[in-house]
LOGULUM-711944 format. One record per residue: residue number from 1; residue in one letter; x, y, z of N, C-alpha, C, O in turn. Coordinates in steps of 0.2 Angstrom, whole numbers, plus 2048, in hexadecimal, padded with zeros to 3 digits. Layout:
REM residues N
NODE  num  residuo  n.xx  n.yy  n.zz  ca.xx  ca.yy  ca.zz  c.xx  c.yy  c.zz  o.xx  o.yy  o.zz
NODE  NUM        a     X     Y     Z      X      Y      Z     X     Y     Z     X     Y     Z
...
//
This chain:
REM residues 164
NODE  num  residuo  n.xx  n.yy  n.zz  ca.xx  ca.yy  ca.zz  c.xx  c.yy  c.zz  o.xx  o.yy  o.zz
NODE    1        m   032   BBD   7BA    039    BBE    7B9   03D   BB7   7B9   03B   BB2   7BC
NODE    2        k   041   BB7   7B4    045    BB0    7B3   04B   BB1   7B6   04F   BB5   7B5
NODE    3        k   04D   BAB   7BA    053    BAB    7BD   059   BA9   7B8   058   BA6   7B3
NODE    4        s   05F   BAD   7B9    064    BAB    7B4   068   BA5   7B6   068   BA3   7BC
NODE    5        e   06A   BA1   7B2    06D    B9B    7B3   075   B9C   7B5   078   BA1   7B3
NODE    6        p   077   B98   7BA    07E    B99    7BC   083   B97   7B6   081   B94   7B1
NODE    7        p   089   B9A   7B6    08D    B99    7B0   08F   B92   7B0   08F   B8E   7B5
NODE    8        s   090   B8F   7AA    092    B88    7A9   099   B87   7AC   09D   B8C   7AD
NODE    9        n   09B   B81   7AD    0A2    B7F    7B0   0A7   B81   7AB   0AC   B84   7AD
NODE   10        e   0A6   B81   7A5    0AA    B83    79F   0AC   B8A   7A0   0B1   B8C   79F
NODE   11        t   0A7   B8E   7A1    0A7    B95    7A1   0AB   B97   7A7   0B0   B9B   7A7
NODE   12        l   0AA   B94   7AD    0AE    B95    7B3   0B5   B94   7B2   0B9   B97   7B4
NODE   13        i   0B6   B8E   7AF    0BD    B8C    7AE   0C1   B91   7AA   0C7   B92   7AB
NODE   14        k   0BE   B93   7A4    0C1    B98    7A0   0C2   B9E   7A3   0C8   BA1   7A2
NODE   15        k   0BE   BA1   7A8    0BF    BA7    7AB   0C5   BA6   7B0   0C9   BAA   7B1
NODE   16        l   0C5   BA0   7B4    0CA    B9F    7B8   0D1   B9F   7B5   0D6   BA1   7B7
NODE   17        e   0D1   B9C   7AF    0D7    B9C    7AB   0D9   BA3   7A9   0DF   BA4   7A9
NODE   18        e   0D5   BA7   7A7    0D6    BAE    7A5   0D9   BB1   7AB   0DE   BB5   7AB
NODE   19        m   0D6   BB0   7B1    0D9    BB4    7B7   0DF   BB1   7B9   0E4   BB5   7BB
NODE   20        d   0E1   BAB   7B8    0E7    BA8    7B9   0EC   BAB   7B5   0F2   BAC   7B7
NODE   21        n   0EB   BAC   7AE    0EF    BAF    7AA   0F1   BB6   7AC   0F7   BB8   7AB
NODE   22        k   0EC   BBA   7AE    0ED    BC0    7B0   0F1   BC1   7B6   0F6   BC5   7B6
NODE   23        l   0F0   BBC   7BB    0F4    BBC    7C1   0FC   BBA   7BF   100   BBD   7C2
NODE   24        e   0FC   BB6   7BB    103    BB4    7B9   107   BB9   7B5   10D   BBA   7B6
NODE   25        g   103   BBD   7B1    106    BC3    7AE   108   BC8   7B3   10D   BCB   7B2
NODE   26        m   104   BC9   7B8    105    BCE    7BD   10C   BCC   7C1   110   BD0   7C3
NODE   27        d   10C   BC5   7C3    112    BC3    7C6   118   BC4   7C2   11D   BC6   7C5
NODE   28        n   118   BC3   7BC    11E    BC4    7B7   120   BCB   7B7   126   BCD   7B8
NODE   29        k   11B   BD0   7B7    11C    BD7    7B7   120   BD9   7BE   125   BDC   7BE
NODE   30        l   11D   BD6   7C3    120    BD8    7CA   127   BD5   7CB   12B   BD8   7CE
NODE   31        e   128   BCF   7C8    12F    BCC    7C8   134   BD1   7C4   139   BD2   7C6
NODE   32        r   132   BD3   7BE    136    BD8    7BA   137   BDE   7BE   13D   BE1   7BE
NODE   33        i   132   BE1   7C1    133    BE7    7C5   138   BE6   7CB   13C   BEA   7CD
NODE   34        k   137   BE0   7CE    13C    BDE    7D4   143   BDE   7D2   147   BE0   7D5
NODE   35        t   144   BDA   7CC    14B    BDA    7C9   14D   BE0   7C7   153   BE2   7C9
NODE   36        d   149   BE5   7C4    14C    BEB    7C2   14E   BF0   7C8   153   BF3   7C9
NODE   37        t   149   BEF   7CD    14A    BF3    7D4   151   BF0   7D7   155   BF5   7D9
NODE   38        h   152   BEA   7D7    158    BE7    7DA   15E   BEA   7D6   163   BEB   7D9
NODE   39        s   15E   BEA   7D0    163    BEC    7CC   165   BF3   7CD   16B   BF5   7CE
NODE   40        l   160   BF7   7CD    161    BFF    7CF   164   C00   7D6   168   C04   7D7
NODE   41        n   161   BFC   7DB    164    BFC    7E1   16B   BFA   7E2   16F   BFE   7E5
NODE   42        r   16D   BF5   7DE    174    BF3    7DE   179   BF9   7DB   17E   BFA   7DE
NODE   43        v   176   BFC   7D6    17A    C01    7D2   17B   C07   7D7   180   C0A   7D8
NODE   44        t   175   C09   7DA    175    C0E    7DF   17A   C0D   7E5   17E   C11   7E7
NODE   45        c   17A   C07   7E8    17E    C05    7ED   185   C05   7EB   18A   C07   7EF
NODE   46        i   187   C03   7E5    18E    C03    7E3   190   C0B   7E2   196   C0C   7E5
NODE   47        n   18C   C0F   7E0    18E    C16    7DF   18F   C19   7E5   193   C1E   7E6
NODE   48        y   18A   C18   7EA    18B    C1B    7F1   18E   C17   7F6   18D   C19   7FC
NODE   49        s   192   C12   7F4    195    C0E    7FA   199   C12   7FF   198   C10   805
NODE   50        p   19D   C17   7FD    1A0    C1A    802   19C   C1E   807   19D   C1E   80D
NODE   51        l   196   C20   805    191    C23    809   18E   C1E   80E   18D   C1F   814
NODE   52        i   18C   C19   80B    189    C13    80F   18E   C11   814   18C   C0F   81A
NODE   53        v   194   C10   812    199    C0D    817   19A   C12   81D   19A   C10   823
NODE   54        r   19A   C19   81B    19A    C1E    820   194   C1E   825   195   C1E   82B
NODE   55        e   18E   C1D   822    188    C1D    826   188   C16   82A   186   C17   830
NODE   56        l   18B   C11   828    18B    C0B    82C   190   C0B   831   18F   C09   837
NODE   57        k   195   C0F   830    19A    C10    836   197   C14   83B   198   C13   841
NODE   58        k   193   C19   839    190    C1D    83E   18B   C19   842   18A   C19   848
NODE   59        a   187   C14   83F    182    C10    842   186   C0B   847   183   C0A   84C
NODE   60        v   18B   C08   845    18F    C03    849   192   C07   84F   193   C04   854
NODE   61        g   195   C0D   84D    19A    C10    852   19F   C0C   854   1A3   C09   850
NODE   62        r   1A0   C0B   85B    1A5    C07    85E   1A2   C01   861   1A5   BFE   865
NODE   63        s   19C   BFF   85F    198    BFA    862   19A   BF3   85F   198   BF2   859
NODE   64        e   19D   BEE   863    19E    BE8    860   197   BE4   85F   197   BE0   85A
NODE   65        v   192   BE5   863    18C    BE2    862   189   BE4   85C   186   BE0   858
NODE   66        r   189   BEB   85A    186    BED    854   18A   BEA   84E   187   BE9   849
NODE   67        a   190   BE9   84E    194    BE6    849   192   BDF   848   191   BDD   843
NODE   68        a   191   BDC   84E    18E    BD5    84E   187   BD4   84B   185   BD0   847
NODE   69        i   183   BD9   84C    17C    BD9    849   17D   BD9   842   179   BD6   83E
NODE   70        l   181   BDE   83F    182    BDE    838   184   BD7   835   182   BD5   830
NODE   71        y   188   BD4   839    18B    BCD    837   185   BC8   837   184   BC4   832
NODE   72        l   182   BC8   83D    17D    BC2    83E   176   BC3   83A   173   BBE   839
NODE   73        t   175   BC9   837    16F    BCA    833   170   BC9   82C   16C   BCB   828
NODE   74        r   176   BC7   82A    177    BC5    823   172   BC1   820   16F   BC2   81A
NODE   75        d   170   BBC   824    16A    BB8    822   164   BBA   827   166   BBC   82D
NODE   76        e   15E   BB8   825    159    BBA    82A   159   BB6   830   15B   BB0   830
NODE   77        i   158   BBA   836    159    BB7    83D   153   BBA   841   152   BBF   841
NODE   78        s   151   BB5   845    14B    BB8    84A   14E   BBC   84F   154   BBB   851
NODE   79        a   14A   BC0   852    14C    BC4    858   14F   BC0   85D   154   BC2   860
NODE   80        g   14C   BBB   85F    14E    BB7    864   155   BB4   863   159   BB3   867
NODE   81        d   156   BB1   85D    15C    BAE    85B   162   BB3   85B   167   BB2   85D
NODE   82        l   160   BB9   859    165    BBF    859   167   BC0   860   16D   BC1   861
NODE   83        v   162   BC1   864    164    BC3    86B   169   BBD   86E   16E   BBF   871
NODE   84        k   167   BB7   86D    16B    BB1    86F   172   BB2   86C   177   BB1   870
NODE   85        a   173   BB3   866    179    BB3    862   17D   BB9   864   183   BB8   865
NODE   86        l   17A   BBE   866    17E    BC4    868   180   BC4   86F   185   BC7   871
NODE   87        g   17C   BC0   873    17E    BC0    87A   17C   BC6   87E   17F   BC8   883
NODE   88        i   176   BC9   87C    174    BCF    87F   16D   BCD   882   16A   BC8   881
NODE   89        h   16A   BD1   887    164    BD1    889   15F   BD3   884   160   BD8   881
NODE   90        e   159   BD0   884    154    BD1    87F   152   BD8   87F   150   BDB   87A
NODE   91        e   151   BDB   885    14F    BE2    886   153   BE7   883   152   BED   882
NODE   92        h   15A   BE5   881    15E    BEA    87E   15F   BEA   877   162   BEE   874
NODE   93        l   15C   BE5   874    15C    BE4    86D   15A   BEA   869   15D   BEC   864
NODE   94        s   154   BED   86B    152    BF3    867   156   BF8   867   157   BFC   862
NODE   95        a   15A   BFA   86C    15F    BFF    86D   165   BFE   868   167   C02   865
NODE   96        y   167   BF8   868    16C    BF6    863   16A   BF6   85C   16E   BF8   858
NODE   97        m   164   BF5   85B    161    BF4    854   15F   BFB   851   160   BFC   84B
NODE   98        k   15E   C00   855    15B    C06    853   15F   C0A   84D   15B   C0C   848
NODE   99        p   165   C0A   84D    169    C0E    848   168   C0A   841   16A   C0D   83C
NODE  100        f   166   C04   841    166    C00    83B   15F   C00   838   15F   BFE   832
NODE  101        l   15A   C02   83B    153    C01    839   151   C08   837   154   C0D   837
NODE  102        g   14B   C08   834    147    C0E    832   14A   C11   82C   14B   C0D   827
NODE  103        n   14B   C17   82C    14D    C1B    825   154   C18   823   155   C18   81D
NODE  104        k   158   C16   827    15F    C13    825   15E   C0D   821   161   C0C   81C
NODE  105        a   159   C09   824    158    C02    820   15E   BFE   81F   15E   BFB   81A
NODE  106        f   163   BFE   824    168    BFA    823   166   BF2   825   169   BEE   822
NODE  107        i   161   BF2   829    15F    BEB    82B   157   BEC   82A   154   BF1   82D
NODE  108        a   154   BE7   827    14D    BE6    827   14A   BE3   82D   14C   BDD   82F
NODE  109        e   145   BE5   830    141    BE2    835   13B   BDF   832   136   BE2   830
NODE  110        l   13B   BD8   832    135    BD5    82F   131   BD2   835   133   BCF   83A
NODE  111        k   12A   BD2   834    126    BD0    839   121   BCA   836   11E   BCB   831
NODE  112        r   121   BC5   83A    11D    BBF    838   119   BBD   83E   11B   BBA   842
NODE  113        g   112   BBF   83E    10E    BBE    844   111   BC2   84A   112   BC8   849
NODE  114        r   113   BBF   84F    116    BC2    855   11E   BC2   855   121   BC5   859
NODE  115        n   120   BBF   850    128    BBE    850   12B   BC3   84B   128   BC5   846
NODE  116        k   131   BC5   84E    135    BCA    84A   13B   BC7   847   13E   BC2   84A
NODE  117        y   13D   BC9   841    143    BC6    83E   147   BCC   83B   144   BD1   83A
NODE  118        f   14D   BCB   83A    151    BD0    838   156   BCE   832   158   BC8   832
NODE  119        q   157   BD2   82D    15C    BD0    828   15E   BD7   825   15B   BDC   824
NODE  120        r   165   BD7   824    168    BDD    822   167   BDE   81A   165   BD9   817
NODE  121        s   167   BE4   818    166    BE6    811   16C   BE4   80D   171   BE3   80F
NODE  122        d   16A   BE4   806    16F    BE3    801   175   BE8   802   17A   BE7   800
NODE  123        q   173   BEE   803    177    BF4    803   17D   BF3   808   183   BF6   806
NODE  124        v   17C   BEF   80D    182    BEE    812   187   BEA   80E   18D   BEB   80E
NODE  125        e   185   BE4   80B    189    BE0    807   18C   BE3   801   192   BE3   800
NODE  126        i   188   BE7   7FD    18B    BEA    7F7   190   BEF   7F9   195   BF0   7F5
NODE  127        s   18F   BF3   7FE    193    BF8    800   19A   BF6   802   19F   BFA   801
NODE  128        g   19B   BF0   803    1A2    BED    805   1A4   BEE   80C   1A9   BEE   80E
NODE  129        f   19E   BF0   810    1A0    BF1    818   1A3   BEC   81B   1A6   BED   820
NODE  130        d   1A2   BE6   819    1A5    BE0    81C   1AC   BE0   81C   1AF   BDC   820
NODE  131        q   1AF   BE4   817    1B6    BE4    817   1B9   BEA   81B   1C0   BEB   81B
NODE  132        d   1B5   BEE   81E    1B8    BF4    822   1BC   BF1   828   1BA   BED   82B
NODE  133        k   1C2   BF4   828    1C6    BF2    82E   1C3   BF3   835   1C4   BEE   839
NODE  134        d   1C0   BF9   836    1BD    BFA    83D   1B8   BF5   83E   1B7   BF2   844
NODE  135        y   1B4   BF3   839    1AE    BEE    83A   1B1   BE7   83C   1AF   BE4   840
NODE  136        i   1B6   BE6   838    1B9    BDF    839   1BC   BDE   840   1BC   BD9   843
NODE  137        e   1BF   BE4   842    1C2    BE4    849   1BD   BE3   84E   1BD   BDF   853
NODE  138        l   1B7   BE7   84E    1B2    BE7    852   1AF   BE0   852   1AD   BDD   858
NODE  139        l   1AE   BDD   84D    1AB    BD6    84C   1AF   BD1   84F   1AD   BCD   853
NODE  140        s   1B6   BD1   84E    1BA    BCC    850   1BA   BCD   858   1BB   BC8   85B
NODE  141        s   1BA   BD3   85B    1BA    BD4    862   1B4   BD1   865   1B4   BCD   86A
NODE  142        w   1AE   BD2   862    1A8    BCF    864   1A8   BC7   864   1A6   BC4   869
NODE  143        q   1AB   BC5   85E    1AB    BBD    85E   1B0   BBA   863   1AE   BB5   866
NODE  144        a   1B5   BBE   865    1B9    BBB    86A   1B6   BBB   871   1B7   BB6   875
NODE  145        k   1B2   BC1   872    1AF    BC1    879   1A9   BBC   879   1A8   BB9   87E
NODE  146        r   1A6   BBB   874    1A0    BB5    873   1A3   BAE   874   1A0   BAA   878
NODE  147        a   1A9   BAD   871    1AC    BA7    872   1AE   BA5   879   1AE   BA0   87C
NODE  148        k   1B0   BAB   87D    1B1    BAA    884   1AB   BAA   888   1AB   BA8   88E
NODE  149        g   1A5   BAB   885    19F    BAB    889   19D   BB1   88C   199   BB1   891
NODE  150        t   1A0   BB6   88A    19F    BBD    88D   198   BBF   88B   197   BBF   885
NODE  151        v   194   BC1   88F    18D    BC3    88D   18C   BCA   890   18E   BCC   896
NODE  152        e   189   BCF   88C    188    BD6    88D   182   BD6   893   17D   BD2   892
NODE  153        t   183   BDA   898    17E    BDA    89D   17B   BE1   89E   176   BE2   8A1
NODE  154        s   17D   BE6   89A    17A    BEC    89B   178   BEF   894   179   BEC   88F
NODE  155        a   174   BF4   894    171    BF7    88E   177   BFA   88A   17D   BFB   88D
NODE  156        p   176   BFC   884    17C    BFF    880   17E   C06   883   17A   C09   886
NODE  157        s   184   C07   883    187    C0D    886   184   C13   883   182   C13   87D
NODE  158        k   185   C19   886    183    C1F    883   187   C20   87C   183   C22   877
NODE  159        e   18D   C1E   87B    190    C1F    875   18D   C1A   870   18D   C1C   86A
NODE  160        e   18B   C14   872    188    C10    86D   181   C12   86B   17F   C10   865
NODE  161        t   17D   C15   86F    176    C17    86D   176   C1E   86A   171   C1F   866
NODE  162        s   17B   C22   86A    17B    C29    867   17E   C28   860   184   C28   85F
NODE  163        v   179   C27   85B    17B    C27    854   179   C2D   851   173   C2F   851
NODE  164        t   17E   C30   84D    17C    C36    849   17B   C34   842   17A   C39   83E
//
């Protein structure tokens, strides 16, 4: 039996260039899909903004901390930094975050290794919830308390945890 010779360097280079071109084409297609999906999401959020605002109001309830969570997660923030900024105990974060995560997807929970990060979704911004009077009042109250150094020492109240 005769051994087959390995492909030449030129052949390998040509195959690598072909694979590179295919990958570049796939990247371009994915970018178009991402852009289209983002556009559709914006249109849907605009059309359903009253419903989104209503659901956000239910999720926030009368909780200043939850209002602050929506404010602080505008940009990606680590769980540790969020706890510090909120002035709450670490063990209470999941209870405050619960109404924003999961199917509601108002805030995305991102994991990198052992670290958790949070960032609110575009639908919060697009819906105009930032201009809601009740939200602004809750957020202002939280900011005033944080400026005084007031730190929450207990778990969310029953009113704050019962979200429908």
